[in-house]
N, C-alpha and C positions, 0 to 999 in steps of 0.2 A: 544582324547580318544573315543568318540562316532562317528561312521561313518554314521549311518542311523537308521531309525525306521524299525523294523522287522514286528511288528503288534501292533494293539491297540485292546482293548476289550470294547464293548458297552453292557450295561445292557439293556435288552429289555423285553417286556411282552410276546412276541410270537416269538420264534426264526425263525420258518419257514416263518412267515410273514415278518420279517426283511430281511431274505435271499432273498425272492422274490422281495422285494422293491429294494434292492441294485443291484440285478441281472437285473431287468427291467430298473430302472431309471438311474443307474450309470454304467450299462453294465459290472458289475464285474462278475467274475467266482465263482459260488457256489462250495464249497468243504466241505468234511467231513474228520475229522482227529481225532486222539487220542480218541478212544473209543466212536465214534459217535458224537463228538462235531461238530458244524457247523460254517462256516466262509465264507467270500467272499475274493477272491484274485484279485489283480490288480498289474501289474508289478511285483516287487519283495517284495511287502508288502501284508498284509492281515488284515482284520477286523474280529476278533472273536466275537461271540455273546454268552451271558450268560443270564440266568434268575436271577432275584433278589434272593440273598442268595445261588446261586449255587456255587460260589467261595468264601469261607469263608474269605480269605485274601483281597478280593476286596469289598469295601463298597460303590461303586458307585450305585446310584439310577437310575431307569429308566429315560431316558431323560436327564441325566446329561452330556452327551457327547457334545463336540463342536470341530469339526474337519474341516480342510481346505484341499481340494484336488485340485490338478492341472490337468487341461485338455489340450489336444492339439487341441480341437475343437475351433472354433470361438465363440465369445459371442452370435452371432445371432443364430448359430446352437444349442448351449447349451440352450438358452432360448426357442427356438422352440421345442426342445426335451422335456424339462420340461413341457411345456404347453401341448404337445401331450400326455404326461404321466399323465396329470391332477394334477401336483404338483404345489402347491401355492407358488409363490416366495414371500418371506416376505421382502426382501430388494435387491436392485440392478437392473441392474449392477451398481456398485459403485467402485471407485478407493480406493485401500488399499495398504499396504506395506507388501509384503510377505518375506519369509526367504531369498530369493535371489534377491529381488528387487520389483519394482512396479507390481501390479496385478490388474486385473478387476474382481470383485467378484459378485456372485449371491448367496443369502442365502435362504434356505428352511429348513423345518423340516422333519425328517423321521417319520414313523408311531408312534414312541415312544417319539417324541418331541426332539430328539437329534438334535442339530443345525448343519446343513451341509452347508459348504461354498465351492462352486466350483469356481475355479479361472483360469483365462487366464493370462499367463505371458505377460507383456508388453515388447515391443521390444526396448523401450527407454532405454538409458544408465544412465540417471540422474533421480533422484526422483523429481516428481512434488510436489511443496510445498502444494498443495491441497490434497495430499494423506494422509488419516488418518492413524495414527500409531495403530497397534493392540497390 
């Protein structure tokens, strides 16, 4: 029935600050849509940003997001980039189990404390028993 995720919405305290962070740290494309709303786009997906109370049907609080993104970069390049952007890594690299198989993940928070996991797909075809289930 479901083929993919089109977008997710994160509740933030400052939309332009969030856009700038995702644009710089995650190299996403900043966009404006639907009457001036702001988002960042990557591939065929996007992350929309909203202020607390802006969308009455969404009751998410600032910092309640927890997303996992896949990168085509190596772990070494990812970690070096995060360090260059002065992003504090709170966990990782660590082995995890992703939607399509084993991944190596690095965790950090965005400016609103949403948990961001950026992962590299492993090339192995079998799951390592040491990989934690999410």
